[in-house]
TORSEDO-775731 format. One line per field, with one value per atom (N, C-alpha, C, O): residue in three letters; chain; atom name; x, y, z. Coordinates in steps of 0.02 Angstrom, whole numbers, always signed. Atoms other than C-alpha are relative to their C-alpha. Layout:
TORSEDO-775731
residu	[ala_...]
chaine	[A_...]
atome	[CA_...]
u	[X_...]
v	[Y_...]
w	[Z_...]
end
This chain:
TORSEDO-775731
residu	[met_met_met_met_ala_ala_ala_ala_lys_lys_lys_lys_ile_ile_ile_ile_ile_ile_ile_ile_ser_ser_ser_ser_phe_phe_phe_phe_ile_ile_ile_ile_ser_ser_ser_ser_arg_arg_arg_arg_lys_lys_lys_lys_gly_gly_gly_gly_gly_gly_gly_gly_thr_thr_thr_thr_gly_gly_gly_gly_lys_lys_lys_lys_thr_thr_thr_thr_thr_thr_thr_thr_asn_asn_asn_asn_ala_ala_ala_ala_ile_ile_ile_ile_asn_asn_asn_asn_leu_leu_leu_leu_ala_ala_ala_ala_thr_thr_thr_thr_thr_thr_thr_thr_leu_leu_leu_leu_tyr_tyr_tyr_tyr_gln_gln_gln_gln_met_met_met_met_gly_gly_gly_gly_lys_lys_lys_lys_arg_arg_arg_arg_val_val_val_val_leu_leu_leu_leu_leu_leu_leu_leu_ile_ile_ile_ile_glu_glu_glu_glu_thr_thr_thr_thr_asp_asp_asp_asp_thr_thr_thr_thr_asn_asn_asn_asn_tyr_tyr_tyr_tyr_thr_thr_thr_thr_leu_leu_leu_leu_asn_asn_asn_asn_thr_thr_thr_thr_leu_leu_leu_leu_arg_arg_arg_arg_lys_lys_lys_lys_met_met_met_met_glu_glu_glu_glu_leu_leu_leu_leu_phe_phe_phe_phe_lys_lys_lys_lys_ala_ala_ala_ala_asn_asn_asn_asn_glu_glu_glu_glu_thr_thr_thr_thr_lys_lys_lys_lys_asn_asn_asn_asn_gly_gly_gly_gly_phe_phe_phe_phe_glu_glu_glu_glu_ile_ile_ile_ile_leu_leu_leu_leu_gly_gly_gly_gly_ser_ser_ser_ser_gln_gln_gln_gln_asp_asp_asp_asp_asn_asn_asn_asn_asn_asn_asn_asn_val_val_val_val_ala_ala_ala_ala_asn_asn_asn_asn_glu_glu_glu_glu_leu_leu_leu_leu_ala_ala_ala_ala_thr_thr_thr_thr_ile_ile_ile_ile_lys_lys_lys_lys_glu_glu_glu_glu_thr_thr_thr_thr_arg_arg_arg_arg_gln_gln_gln_gln_glu_glu_glu_glu_asp_asp_asp_asp_ile_ile_ile_ile_ile_ile_ile_ile_ile_ile_ile_ile_val_val_val_val_asp_asp_asp_asp_ser_ser_ser_ser_ala_ala_ala_ala_gly_gly_gly_gly_lys_lys_lys_lys_thr_thr_thr_thr_thr_thr_thr_thr_asp_asp_asp_asp_glu_glu_glu_glu_gly_gly_gly_gly_leu_leu_leu_leu_lys_lys_lys_lys_lys_lys_lys_lys_leu_leu_leu_leu_cys_cys_cys_cys_leu_leu_leu_leu_val_val_val_val_ser_ser_ser_ser_asp_asp_asp_asp_ile_ile_ile_ile_val_val_val_val_ile_ile_ile_ile_val_val_val_val_pro_pro_pro_pro_thr_thr_thr_thr_ser_ser_ser_ser_leu_leu_leu_leu_thr_thr_thr_thr_gln_gln_gln_gln_asn_asn_asn_asn_asp_asp_asp_asp_leu_leu_leu_leu_leu_leu_leu_leu_val_val_val_val_thr_thr_thr_thr_tyr_tyr_tyr_tyr_gln_gln_gln_gln_thr_thr_thr_thr_val_val_val_val_thr_thr_thr_thr_asp_asp_asp_asp_leu_leu_leu_leu_ala_ala_ala_ala_pro_pro_pro_pro_ala_ala_ala_ala_arg_arg_arg_arg_asp_asp_asp_asp_ile_ile_ile_ile_asn_asn_asn_asn_his_his_his_his_lys_lys_lys_lys_leu_leu_leu_leu_lys_lys_lys_lys_ile_ile_ile_ile_leu_leu_leu_leu_ile_ile_ile_ile_leu_leu_leu_leu_pro_pro_pro_pro_asn_asn_asn_asn_arg_arg_arg_arg_ile_ile_ile_ile_his_his_his_his_gly_gly_gly_gly_ala_ala_ala_ala_thr_thr_thr_thr_asn_asn_asn_asn_ile_ile_ile_ile_tyr_tyr_tyr_tyr_thr_thr_thr_thr_val_val_val_val_arg_arg_arg_arg_gln_gln_gln_gln_ser_ser_ser_ser_leu_leu_leu_leu_lys_lys_lys_lys_asp_asp_asp_asp_leu_leu_leu_leu_asp_asp_asp_asp_ala_ala_ala_ala_ile_ile_ile_ile_val_val_val_val_leu_leu_leu_leu_pro_pro_pro_pro_val_val_val_val_ile_ile_ile_ile_val_val_val_val_pro_pro_pro_pro_gln_gln_gln_gln_lys_lys_lys_lys_asn_asn_asn_asn_leu_leu_leu_leu_phe_phe_phe_phe_val_val_val_val_asn_asn_asn_asn_tyr_tyr_tyr_tyr_ser_ser_ser_ser_thr_thr_thr_thr_leu_leu_leu_leu_glu_glu_glu_glu_ala_ala_ala_ala_glu_glu_glu_glu_lys_lys_lys_lys_glu_glu_glu_glu_tyr_tyr_tyr_tyr_leu_leu_leu_leu_pro_pro_pro_pro_ile_ile_ile_ile_ala_ala_ala_ala_gln_gln_gln_gln_ser_ser_ser_ser_ile_ile_ile_ile_leu_leu_leu_leu_asn_asn_asn_asn_ile_ile_ile_ile_leu_leu_leu_leu]
chaine	[A_A_A_A_A_A_A_A_A_A_A_A_A_A_A_A_A_A_A_A_A_A_A_A_A_A_A_A_A_A_A_A_A_A_A_A_A_A_A_A_A_A_A_A_A_A_A_A_A_A_A_A_A_A_A_A_A_A_A_A_A_A_A_A_A_A_A_A_A_A_A_A_A_A_A_A_A_A_A_A_A_A_A_A_A_A_A_A_A_A_A_A_A_A_A_A_A_A_A_A_A_A_A_A_A_A_A_A_A_A_A_A_A_A_A_A_A_A_A_A_A_A_A_A_A_A_A_A_A_A_A_A_A_A_A_A_A_A_A_A_A_A_A_A_A_A_A_A_A_A_A_A_A_A_A_A_A_A_A_A_A_A_A_A_A_A_A_A_A_A_A_A_A_A_A_A_A_A_A_A_A_A_A_A_A_A_A_A_A_A_A_A_A_A_A_A_A_A_A_A_A_A_A_A_A_A_A_A_A_A_A_A_A_A_A_A_A_A_A_A_A_A_A_A_A_A_A_A_A_A_A_A_A_A_A_A_A_A_A_A_A_A_A_A_A_A_A_A_A_A_A_A_A_A_A_A_A_A_A_A_A_A_A_A_A_A_A_A_A_A_A_A_A_A_A_A_A_A_A_A_A_A_A_A_A_A_A_A_A_A_A_A_A_A_A_A_A_A_A_A_A_A_A_A_A_A_A_A_A_A_A_A_A_A_A_A_A_A_A_A_A_A_A_A_A_A_A_A_A_A_A_A_A_A_A_A_A_A_A_A_A_A_A_A_A_A_A_A_A_A_A_A_A_A_A_A_A_A_A_A_A_A_A_A_A_A_A_A_A_A_A_A_A_A_A_A_A_A_A_A_A_A_A_A_A_A_A_A_A_A_A_A_A_A_A_A_A_A_A_A_A_A_A_A_A_A_A_A_A_A_A_A_A_A_A_A_A_A_A_A_A_A_A_A_A_A_A_A_A_A_A_A_A_A_A_A_A_A_A_A_A_A_A_A_A_A_A_A_A_A_A_A_A_A_A_A_A_A_A_A_A_A_A_A_A_A_A_A_A_A_A_A_A_A_A_A_A_A_A_A_A_A_A_A_A_A_A_A_A_A_A_A_A_A_A_A_A_A_A_A_A_A_A_A_A_A_A_A_A_A_A_A_A_A_A_A_A_A_A_A_A_A_A_A_A_A_A_A_A_A_A_A_A_A_A_A_A_A_A_A_A_A_A_A_A_A_A_A_A_A_A_A_A_A_A_A_A_A_A_A_A_A_A_A_A_A_A_A_A_A_A_A_A_A_A_A_A_A_A_A_A_A_A_A_A_A_A_A_A_A_A_A_A_A_A_A_A_A_A_A_A_A_A_A_A_A_A_A_A_A_A_A_A_A_A_A_A_A_A_A_A_A_A_A_A_A_A_A_A_A_A_A_A_A_A_A_A_A_A_A_A_A_A_A_A_A_A_A_A_A_A_A_A_A_A_A_A_A_A_A_A_A_A_A_A_A_A_A_A_A_A_A_A_A_A_A_A_A_A_A_A_A_A_A_A_A_A_A_A_A_A_A_A_A_A_A_A_A_A_A_A_A_A_A_A_A_A_A_A_A_A_A_A_A_A_A_A_A_A_A_A_A_A_A_A_A_A_A_A_A_A_A_A_A_A_A_A_A_A_A_A_A_A_A_A_A_A_A_A_A_A_A_A_A_A_A_A_A_A_A_A_A_A_A_A_A_A_A_A_A_A_A_A_A_A_A_A_A_A_A_A_A_A_A_A_A_A_A_A_A_A_A_A_A_A_A_A_A_A_A_A_A_A_A_A_A_A_A_A_A_A_A_A_A_A_A_A_A_A_A_A_A_A_A]
atome	[N_CA_C_O_N_CA_C_O_N_CA_C_O_N_CA_C_O_N_CA_C_O_N_CA_C_O_N_CA_C_O_N_CA_C_O_N_CA_C_O_N_CA_C_O_N_CA_C_O_N_CA_C_O_N_CA_C_O_N_CA_C_O_N_CA_C_O_N_CA_C_O_N_CA_C_O_N_CA_C_O_N_CA_C_O_N_CA_C_O_N_CA_C_O_N_CA_C_O_N_CA_C_O_N_CA_C_O_N_CA_C_O_N_CA_C_O_N_CA_C_O_N_CA_C_O_N_CA_C_O_N_CA_C_O_N_CA_C_O_N_CA_C_O_N_CA_C_O_N_CA_C_O_N_CA_C_O_N_CA_C_O_N_CA_C_O_N_CA_C_O_N_CA_C_O_N_CA_C_O_N_CA_C_O_N_CA_C_O_N_CA_C_O_N_CA_C_O_N_CA_C_O_N_CA_C_O_N_CA_C_O_N_CA_C_O_N_CA_C_O_N_CA_C_O_N_CA_C_O_N_CA_C_O_N_CA_C_O_N_CA_C_O_N_CA_C_O_N_CA_C_O_N_CA_C_O_N_CA_C_O_N_CA_C_O_N_CA_C_O_N_CA_C_O_N_CA_C_O_N_CA_C_O_N_CA_C_O_N_CA_C_O_N_CA_C_O_N_CA_C_O_N_CA_C_O_N_CA_C_O_N_CA_C_O_N_CA_C_O_N_CA_C_O_N_CA_C_O_N_CA_C_O_N_CA_C_O_N_CA_C_O_N_CA_C_O_N_CA_C_O_N_CA_C_O_N_CA_C_O_N_CA_C_O_N_CA_C_O_N_CA_C_O_N_CA_C_O_N_CA_C_O_N_CA_C_O_N_CA_C_O_N_CA_C_O_N_CA_C_O_N_CA_C_O_N_CA_C_O_N_CA_C_O_N_CA_C_O_N_CA_C_O_N_CA_C_O_N_CA_C_O_N_CA_C_O_N_CA_C_O_N_CA_C_O_N_CA_C_O_N_CA_C_O_N_CA_C_O_N_CA_C_O_N_CA_C_O_N_CA_C_O_N_CA_C_O_N_CA_C_O_N_CA_C_O_N_CA_C_O_N_CA_C_O_N_CA_C_O_N_CA_C_O_N_CA_C_O_N_CA_C_O_N_CA_C_O_N_CA_C_O_N_CA_C_O_N_CA_C_O_N_CA_C_O_N_CA_C_O_N_CA_C_O_N_CA_C_O_N_CA_C_O_N_CA_C_O_N_CA_C_O_N_CA_C_O_N_CA_C_O_N_CA_C_O_N_CA_C_O_N_CA_C_O_N_CA_C_O_N_CA_C_O_N_CA_C_O_N_CA_C_O_N_CA_C_O_N_CA_C_O_N_CA_C_O_N_CA_C_O_N_CA_C_O_N_CA_C_O_N_CA_C_O_N_CA_C_O_N_CA_C_O_N_CA_C_O_N_CA_C_O_N_CA_C_O_N_CA_C_O_N_CA_C_O_N_CA_C_O_N_CA_C_O_N_CA_C_O_N_CA_C_O_N_CA_C_O_N_CA_C_O_N_CA_C_O_N_CA_C_O_N_CA_C_O_N_CA_C_O_N_CA_C_O_N_CA_C_O_N_CA_C_O_N_CA_C_O_N_CA_C_O_N_CA_C_O_N_CA_C_O_N_CA_C_O_N_CA_C_O_N_CA_C_O_N_CA_C_O_N_CA_C_O_N_CA_C_O_N_CA_C_O_N_CA_C_O_N_CA_C_O_N_CA_C_O_N_CA_C_O_N_CA_C_O_N_CA_C_O_N_CA_C_O_N_CA_C_O_N_CA_C_O_N_CA_C_O_N_CA_C_O_N_CA_C_O_N_CA_C_O_N_CA_C_O_N_CA_C_O_N_CA_C_O_N_CA_C_O_N_CA_C_O_N_CA_C_O_N_CA_C_O_N_CA_C_O_N_CA_C_O_N_CA_C_O_N_CA_C_O_N_CA_C_O_N_CA_C_O_N_CA_C_O_N_CA_C_O_N_CA_C_O_N_CA_C_O_N_CA_C_O_N_CA_C_O_N_CA_C_O_N_CA_C_O]
u	[-22_+19_-11_-4_+22_-31_+59_+118_-50_+49_-3_-61_-13_+107_+8_+54_-2_+74_+17_-19_-19_+166_-19_-2_-7_+127_+53_+43_-51_+285_+27_+27_-23_+351_+41_+31_-46_+488_-35_-9_+35_+352_-65_-93_+71_+179_-38_-14_+32_+45_-9_-39_+6_+67_-50_-48_+59_-87_+0_-43_-14_-19_-66_-89_+45_-169_-57_-102_+57_-293_-10_-66_-10_-239_-3_-38_+4_-218_-61_-76_+72_-394_-44_-83_+34_-469_+19_-24_-12_-370_-23_-43_+38_-430_-63_-83_+71_-604_-13_-62_+16_-603_+26_-13_-4_-517_-37_-63_+60_-625_-73_-103_+74_-779_+2_-51_-7_-692_+0_-4_-5_-684_+63_+71_-62_-516_-7_-45_-8_-475_+68_+126_-38_-394_+4_-46_-9_-302_+42_+84_-30_-250_+37_+6_-44_-111_+28_+77_-23_-82_+54_+52_-48_+76_+13_+61_+4_+25_-19_-68_+31_+9_-63_-93_+58_-132_-58_-112_+38_-220_-79_-133_+65_-342_-50_-110_+47_-422_-42_-102_+48_-472_-56_-116_+46_-547_-66_-126_+74_-655_-30_-92_+51_-703_-42_-100_+52_-776_-57_-114_+38_-860_-47_-104_+40_-932_-49_-108_+37_-997_-61_-113_+48_-1082_-46_-104_+42_-1160_-51_-112_+50_-1229_-38_-79_+28_-1277_+4_-43_-27_-1196_+64_+109_-64_-1082_+35_+93_-44_-1029_+62_+58_-67_-837_+26_+62_-42_-785_+73_+87_-76_-592_+16_-18_-29_-488_+44_+70_-38_-389_+39_+8_-30_-240_+53_+78_-46_-125_+71_+76_-82_+68_+46_+23_-51_+229_+55_+72_-51_+356_+54_+64_-40_+485_-18_+22_+40_+380_-33_-42_+57_+277_+24_-12_-20_+396_+10_+10_-5_+421_-68_-79_+66_+244_-37_-81_+30_+195_+27_-5_-16_+306_-62_-91_+45_+191_-78_-119_+58_+41_-21_-76_+5_+69_+2_-23_+9_+95_-58_-80_+69_-56_-68_-120_+57_-180_-10_+40_+15_-262_-27_-64_+12_-272_+36_+84_-18_-249_+57_+104_-31_-176_+10_-44_-11_-103_+23_+71_-26_-94_+28_-6_-31_+24_+4_+41_+4_-4_+64_+54_-57_+170_-2_-25_+0_+198_+71_+79_-70_+390_+41_+15_-43_+539_+31_+44_-39_+619_+70_+102_-64_+775_+6_+61_+13_+708_+3_-23_-25_+771_-59_-48_+36_+606_-38_-61_+33_+538_+51_+24_-45_+700_-16_-18_+12_+659_-84_-106_+64_+472_+16_-1_-16_+530_+22_-3_-30_+627_-45_-27_+45_+462_-62_-107_+64_+338_+17_+73_+12_+289_-4_+13_+9_+250_+20_-8_+0_+300_-37_-10_+26_+183_+12_-5_-17_+241_-47_-49_+60_+90_+52_+93_-21_+144_-40_-71_+28_+77_+63_+123_-58_+160_+34_+77_-24_+201_+89_+114_-80_+403_+12_+36_-11_+406_-18_+26_+27_+312_+54_+88_-52_+420_+75_+102_-68_+589_-3_+46_+7_+519_-9_+18_+12_+463_+73_+86_-52_+631_+54_+78_-25_+725_-28_+5_+37_+596_+31_+62_-29_+649_+66_+85_-82_+832_+2_+47_-9_+811_-35_-15_+28_+701_+46_+49_-25_+801_+54_+61_-50_+942_-45_-25_+43_+808_-7_-9_+18_+778_+62_+53_-67_+964_-8_+19_+13_+905_-61_-66_+68_+724_-18_-56_+20_+710_-52_-60_+74_+536_-34_-87_+29_+504_+5_+53_+19_+421_-19_-62_+23_+421_-41_-16_+50_+267_-16_-34_+15_+238_-80_-103_+69_+56_-23_-37_+23_+5_-50_-100_+61_-113_-11_+33_+34_-213_+24_+63_-13_-193_-59_-114_+44_-283_-42_-12_+45_-431_+34_+51_-38_-346_+59_+81_-54_-190_-3_-32_-4_-156_+47_+84_-44_-68_+68_+116_-62_+71_+54_+111_-21_+112_+23_+74_-10_+106_+59_+96_-49_+228_+69_+123_-68_+352_+13_+64_-8_+353_+30_+79_-21_+389_+60_+83_-24_+495_+76_+103_-67_+666_-2_+54_+12_+608_+29_+7_-11_+690_-48_-30_+67_+512_-35_-23_+53_+367_-52_-76_+53_+247_-77_-91_+57_+73_-37_-23_+42_-44_-68_-113_+59_-177_+15_+74_-16_-196_-64_-121_+58_-296_-14_+33_+11_-378_-18_-31_+14_-407_-66_-95_+77_-584_-11_+15_+26_-662_-23_-22_+35_-737_+65_+59_-56_-562_+36_+75_-25_-513_-43_-20_+43_-666_-17_-64_+13_-653_-32_-41_+36_-738_+36_+66_-30_-668_-51_-32_+49_-837_-17_-32_+38_-890_+58_+101_-52_-783_-26_-86_+24_-772_+6_+59_+8_-816_+45_+68_-42_-713_+75_+118_-69_-550_+11_+67_-9_-582_+52_+82_-50_-466_+74_+117_-57_-325_+17_+74_-10_-347_+13_+59_-5_-359_+84_+120_-63_-193_+56_+111_-55_-99_-9_+38_+5_-166_+34_+66_-39_-99_+80_+113_-84_+84_+8_+60_-17_+51_-2_+12]
v	[-74_-908_+53_+33_-48_-744_+7_-3_-15_-701_+77_+99_-67_-513_+23_-1_-50_-395_+63_+94_-74_-232_+38_+7_-48_-92_+57_+100_-53_+14_+42_+14_-34_+138_+73_+103_-57_+277_+67_+116_-70_+416_-5_-56_+6_+454_+17_+48_-21_+467_-54_-45_+57_+298_-53_-101_+51_+204_-46_-89_+55_+114_-9_-66_+3_+162_-13_-45_+16_+151_-78_-102_+59_-22_-39_-90_+39_-83_-2_-54_+12_-48_-38_-79_+42_-120_-77_-121_+77_-285_-22_-79_+21_-283_-11_-67_+5_-257_-66_-101_+43_-380_-71_-118_+57_-521_-8_-63_+5_-485_-43_-93_+24_-517_-63_-89_+67_-689_-39_-100_+58_-749_-1_-39_-1_-715_+52_+101_-32_-650_+49_+29_-55_-480_+45_+65_-61_-345_+31_+6_-48_-189_+40_+54_-45_-83_+54_+44_-59_+98_+24_+18_-35_+186_+76_+108_-79_+366_+26_+2_-15_+451_+36_+48_-29_+532_-49_-27_+51_+376_+16_+19_-19_+419_-59_-46_+67_+248_-10_-23_+14_+232_+56_+44_-40_+399_-20_-21_+18_+348_-50_-50_+56_+187_+28_+7_-41_+296_+41_+38_-43_+410_-33_-13_+54_+260_-18_-12_+26_+192_+42_+19_-50_+353_+10_+20_-25_+388_-58_-49_+62_+199_-19_-65_+17_+207_-80_-111_+66_+37_-1_+41_+18_-45_-47_-55_+44_-185_+34_+83_-31_-143_-28_+4_+25_-266_-8_+14_+15_-312_+59_+111_-52_-213_+43_+17_-48_-56_+27_+61_-19_-24_+54_+47_-44_+124_-8_-15_+11_+105_+58_+109_-55_+202_-49_-103_+28_+149_-44_-104_+23_+126_-62_-94_+42_+27_-68_-120_+63_-98_-56_-105_+75_-234_-35_-97_+42_-272_-17_-68_-2_-246_-67_-97_+42_-372_-82_-134_+61_-506_-30_-84_+21_-497_-10_-40_+17_-490_-69_-97_+64_-642_-58_-114_+50_-732_-12_-65_-6_-679_+0_-13_-8_-656_-52_-85_+41_-769_+14_-18_-24_-675_-44_-78_+43_-762_+53_+33_-57_-592_+56_+84_-62_-439_+40_+25_-54_-291_+62_+88_-61_-148_+60_+50_-54_+17_+52_+92_-36_+100_+81_+97_-80_+298_+21_+57_-33_+307_-11_-34_-1_+312_-73_-100_+74_+139_+10_-41_-8_+204_+9_+10_+13_+208_-64_-114_+54_+94_-51_-111_+36_+41_-48_-105_+38_+3_-57_-112_+57_-111_-63_-119_+63_-214_-17_-70_+35_-223_-49_-108_+60_-310_-55_-109_+67_-432_-43_-96_+58_-504_-3_-46_+19_-484_-47_-57_+62_-621_+31_+0_-29_-497_+67_+94_-87_-308_+19_+0_-21_-236_+76_+117_-54_-87_+17_-16_-25_+7_+61_+101_-62_+118_+11_-34_-24_+210_-6_-14_-2_+215_+64_+68_-62_+391_+9_-19_-9_+438_-6_-57_-7_+499_-67_-96_+54_+353_-64_-95_+50_+229_+4_-43_-17_+304_-5_-25_+3_+315_-84_-107_+64_+120_-42_-94_+45_+62_+14_-35_-3_+153_-46_-72_+36_+74_-78_-102_+63_-99_-9_-55_-7_-64_+16_-13_-4_-12_-63_-83_+52_-154_-73_-118_+58_-291_-31_-92_+24_-316_-46_-101_+42_-385_-81_-127_+63_-537_-39_-99_+36_-592_-25_-80_+24_-610_-30_-73_+26_-636_-47_-23_+36_-777_-13_-21_-1_-792_+72_+71_-64_-608_-5_-21_-8_-584_+87_+117_-73_-397_-6_-21_-9_-381_+74_+114_-57_-231_-6_-51_-2_-181_+58_+112_-60_-74_+30_-6_-29_+58_+55_+90_-67_+192_-2_+42_+23_+117_+19_-1_-20_+202_-71_-123_+57_+82_-27_-86_+24_+82_-21_-36_+27_+28_-88_-115_+68_-165_-23_+16_+30_-280_-9_-5_+7_-308_+70_+73_-69_-129_+16_+48_-14_-121_-52_-27_+38_-271_+11_-8_-35_-189_+59_+50_-67_-34_-25_+9_+24_-133_-67_-91_+56_-280_-5_-59_-7_-224_-1_-12_-1_-216_-70_-125_+83_-362_-13_-15_+5_-388_-42_-46_+22_-497_+53_+94_-49_-395_-39_-83_+31_-444_+0_+49_+9_-494_+9_-28_-42_-382_+69_+86_-74_-190_+28_+4_-37_-73_+51_+83_-51_+37_+79_+84_-65_+223_+17_+45_+1_+224_+25_+4_-20_+322_-52_-38_+54_+167_-14_+3_+11_+118_+42_+25_-50_+285_+25_+49_-19_+325_-70_-107_+68_+175_-13_+37_+6_+106_-43_-91_+43_+27_-59_-109_+58_-83_-42_-101_+38_-130_-11_+32_+20_-221_+28_+28_-2_-163_-59_-90_+70_-314_+9_-45_-2_-257_-15_-24_+6_-281_-72_-96_+72_-460_-42_-86_+22_-515_+27_-16_-30_-410_-38_-54_+28_-484_-75_-99_+72_-668_-2_-49_+7_-631_+7_-13_+0_-587_-50_-58_+51_-726_-59_-99_+46_-840_-3_-54_+1_-786_-4_-24_+13_-781_-79_-90]
w	[-37_+1169_-65_-122_+38_+1082_-50_-36_+42_+922_-10_-8_-13_+916_-80_-113_+60_+750_+17_+56_-19_+761_-66_-116_+53_+633_+15_+58_-10_+622_-62_-117_+66_+498_+34_+86_-30_+508_+3_+30_-15_+494_+6_-15_+5_+526_-66_-113_+55_+411_-67_-120_+41_+326_+2_-36_-9_+380_+55_+62_-58_+539_+35_+40_-36_+640_-44_-17_+38_+497_-3_+2_+22_+463_+69_+70_-59_+639_+30_+59_-15_+684_-43_-18_+60_+530_+12_+11_-11_+563_+70_+78_-61_+745_-4_+11_+2_+722_-61_-49_+34_+581_+28_+17_-31_+672_+54_+62_-44_+818_-39_-21_+20_+713_-34_-52_+16_+646_+66_+67_-59_+823_+33_+80_-26_+865_+69_+71_-66_+1051_-22_-30_+11_+1011_+44_+73_-34_+1105_-43_-81_+49_+1027_+46_+97_-35_+1104_-27_-63_+38_+1046_+34_+95_-37_+1090_-11_+9_-3_+1040_+75_+104_-67_+1209_-8_+44_+21_+1136_+16_+35_+0_+1145_-30_-1_+21_+1012_-15_-18_+0_+991_+52_+46_-64_+1176_-7_+4_-1_+1148_-45_-32_+71_+984_+26_+22_-35_+1078_+58_+65_-46_+1218_-35_-12_+54_+1088_-23_-16_+29_+1000_+43_+29_-46_+1147_+35_+57_-40_+1219_-53_-34_+60_+1042_-5_-12_+14_+1029_+65_+68_-65_+1217_+18_+43_-4_+1226_+61_+71_-49_+1371_-28_-8_+26_+1258_-21_-59_+33_+1227_-53_-91_+62_+1100_+17_+73_-22_+1112_+40_+40_-47_+1236_-35_-84_+28_+1187_+57_+99_-46_+1298_-23_-79_+20_+1292_+36_+97_-20_+1315_-31_-57_+40_+1250_-37_-14_+34_+1127_+44_+36_-28_+1249_+79_+113_-46_+1377_-34_-2_+26_+1260_-8_-17_+19_+1234_+63_+64_-62_+1419_+22_+54_-16_+1441_-37_-7_+45_+1300_+31_+28_-33_+1393_+56_+56_-54_+1551_-18_+17_+27_+1442_-33_-32_+40_+1341_+60_+52_-55_+1517_+37_+60_-50_+1606_-35_-4_+46_+1462_-43_-52_+46_+1340_-68_-104_+90_+1176_-43_-25_+54_+1008_-41_-75_+44_+935_+29_+39_-19_+1006_-65_-99_+54_+878_+40_+85_-15_+916_-51_-99_+32_+836_+30_+76_-30_+867_-35_-90_+10_+867_-45_-94_+10_+856_-61_-111_+66_+732_+4_+57_-14_+692_+27_+37_-32_+762_+71_+98_-71_+937_+32_+10_-32_+1054_+23_+32_-21_+1109_-63_-60_+60_+931_-11_-19_+5_+913_+34_+10_-41_+1056_-9_+15_+20_+996_-59_-59_+68_+834_+39_+23_-25_+948_+39_+65_-41_+1031_-61_-57_+55_+867_-46_-69_+50_+759_-84_-134_+63_+616_-1_+47_+14_+573_-57_-109_+50_+456_-14_+29_+26_+354_-45_-97_+47_+271_-47_-25_+53_+111_-58_-86_+68_-32_-59_-51_+53_-201_-13_-57_+15_-191_+11_+60_-10_-205_+73_+98_-84_-13_+29_+61_-51_+62_-26_+15_+29_-45_+31_+59_-30_+8_+90_+121_-66_+197_+8_+58_-15_+176_-13_+17_+19_+98_+76_+105_-50_+251_+73_+118_-63_+375_-10_+37_+3_+312_+11_+47_-8_+307_+88_+119_-76_+496_+36_+90_-43_+543_-18_+25_+18_+451_+43_+37_-59_+594_+44_+65_-54_+702_-25_+16_+23_+590_+20_+27_-18_+637_+57_+66_-60_+809_+22_+66_-20_+812_-69_-111_+59_+676_-26_-86_+23_+674_-34_-66_+23_+628_-79_-114_+59_+471_-10_+22_+21_+388_-59_-113_+53_+284_-29_+14_+33_+165_-27_-63_+15_+150_-47_-23_+39_-3_+18_+23_-24_+55_-25_-48_+45_-14_-61_-78_+63_-181_-35_-18_+42_-317_-38_-51_+31_-398_-57_-61_+59_-566_-3_-58_+3_-510_+8_+55_-13_-542_+54_+83_-50_-425_-25_+13_+33_-548_+8_+30_-16_-546_+78_+91_-68_-359_+23_+65_-2_-351_-29_-6_+42_-481_+62_+95_-43_-368_+60_+77_-64_-207_-11_+40_+4_-282_+25_+32_-30_-216_+64_+88_-65_-44_+40_+26_-41_+78_+53_+112_-27_+137_-37_-98_+32_+104_-27_+13_+24_-7_+0_-41_-6_+44_-72_-106_+67_-120_+8_-12_-6_-71_-2_+2_-6_-75_+43_+42_-37_+38_-57_-80_+49_-90_+40_+100_-7_-79_+6_-41_-25_+14_+43_+95_-72_+131_+58_+118_-49_+218_+45_+104_-41_+287_+31_+75_-51_+343_+51_+103_-42_+425_+40_+24_-28_+542_+62_+97_-62_+688_+48_+22_-35_+849_+19_+50_-15_+861_-52_-43_+45_+694_-53_-62_+51_+556_-63_-78_+59_+387_-40_-35_+27_+283_-62_-81_+60_+131_+30_-14_-28_+251_-3_-1_-16_+259_-40_-9_+40_+118_+35_+43_-29_+195_+70_+88_-63_+356_-8_+27_+26_+287_-25_-8_+31_+198_+36_+18_-43_+350_+48_+87_-43_+449_-35_-1_+38_+306_+16_+24_-22_+345_+72_+97_-71_+527_+30_+89]
end
């Protein structure tokens, strides 16, 4: 049965969508059966997929991208897991961690990933996000909350990253997503090879 990886943060702009699509394309290239669900009602990834296919004059879609909403996605996931044969379902959420829909999403997820930079504002948001999500582990005992260091300057070593995040009640991934345009300018069709160590680190915990 499919494993569910949800990207959640208390605010936008932390890197949820960027990492969700990079993870999805990388896992798909690795041979995994992947489904990506975005709950932003603008459905930007679906639009990007259509644009990429049009520009490349291709009909091959790769993995499927579905649109949903935060208040519906948890219930929809139950049906999807029963009727489809994916290995991994990735959810790119849009709402706040206090929303009822995201609380339910945590209860059906195997992993919740919280991307964060090391700026003071992002760290404060991350601490609050983990605090909001922590009670879900008391109900969903399989749930793992992961911190993904994101947009990290190339001169920052992993020790500094771990020291900045050490007080979080969550698993800090032993990898970083560097501050590089190649991760921000993502594709829904082509995997970025430099994302492979990050995807493998997530799989190791899954």
